[in-house]
C-alpha positions in Angstrom: 0.0 0.0 0.0 1.3 3.4 -0.9 1.7 5.9 1.9 0.4 9.5 1.7 3.0 12.2 1.7 3.3 13.7 5.2 1.8 17.2 4.4 -1.3 15.6 2.7 -1.8 13.4 5.8 -1.3 16.3 8.2 -3.8 18.4 6.3 -6.4 15.7 6.3 -5.9 15.0 9.9 -6.3 18.6 10.7 -9.5 18.8 8.7 -11.0 15.8 10.6 -10.1 17.4 13.8 -11.7 20.8 12.8 -14.8 18.9 11.7 -15.1 17.5 15.2 -14.5 20.8 16.7 -11.2 19.8 18.3 -8.6 22.5 18.2 -5.2 21.5 16.7 -2.1 23.3 15.1 1.3 22.4 13.7 4.1 23.2 16.1 6.9 21.7 14.0 6.7 21.4 10.3 8.7 18.5 8.9 9.5 17.2 5.4 6.7 17.4 3.1 6.9 14.0 1.6 8.7 11.7 4.1 8.5 13.4 7.4 7.3 11.4 10.5 4.4 12.8 12.5 3.9 13.0 16.3 0.7 14.0 17.7 0.6 15.6 21.1 -2.7 15.7 23.0 -2.9 18.4 25.6 -5.7 18.0 28.0 -5.4 21.6 29.3 -4.9 20.5 32.9 -1.1 20.3 32.8 -1.2 16.8 31.5 -0.4 15.6 27.9 0.4 12.5 25.8 2.4 12.2 22.7 1.8 9.5 20.1 3.9 8.1 17.3 3.2 5.6 14.6 4.8 2.3 15.0 5.0 -0.8 12.7 4.4 -4.2 14.1 6.9 -6.5 12.5 4.9 -9.6 13.4 1.6 -8.4 11.7 2.8 -5.8 9.4 0.2 -3.4 10.9 0.9 0.3 11.6 -0.8 1.7 14.8 -0.4 4.7 17.0 1.4 4.1 20.2 2.2 6.3 23.3 5.6 7.8 23.2 5.3 9.7 26.4 2.4 10.4 28.9 2.4 12.7 32.1 3.1 16.2 33.0 3.1 18.4 29.9 6.8 19.7 30.4 8.0 16.1 30.4 6.0 15.2 27.2 7.4 18.4 25.6 10.9 17.1 26.7 10.4 13.8 25.0 9.0 15.6 21.8 12.1 17.9 21.8 14.4 14.8 22.1 12.7 13.3 19.1 13.0 16.5 17.1 16.9 16.6 17.8 17.2 13.2 16.3 14.8 13.9 13.2 14.8 17.3 11.7 12.1 16.2 9.3 9.7 15.6 12.1 6.1 16.9 12.1 4.6 17.8 15.5 0.9 18.4 15.8 -0.6 19.7 19.1 -4.3 18.7 19.8 -6.0 20.6 22.6 -9.0 18.8 24.0 -10.0 18.4 27.7 -11.5 15.0 27.1 -8.2 13.9 25.5 -9.8 13.2 22.0 -7.4 12.8 19.2 -9.3 10.7 16.6 -6.1 8.7 15.9 -8.1 5.4 16.5 -10.4 6.2 13.4 -10.1 4.1 10.4 -7.5 5.4 7.9 -5.2 7.2 10.3 -2.8 4.4 10.9 -1.9 4.4 7.3 
């Protein structure tokens, strides 16, 4: 299966969030075609969680897994560390008190 270019995936994801009335914005813009995407969910109470795509070698499936969860400064530190390794990284911040991120919807693991 062909993967979408990162900027197209990010645009589609932001549109899904906007249609669900979930505020989100790009805090780090990576490579348009091959950049990796991290999603930070800020629950606006000092807590956050960062998600990254992972590839299961046993099943061949791609899924979103938690990279870091806890106090927002600690999550930001984990994201900054990833950005230092990968200058092509996209970071999207989602702000939702209920922690909604829509990453569990069909089509977003691709």
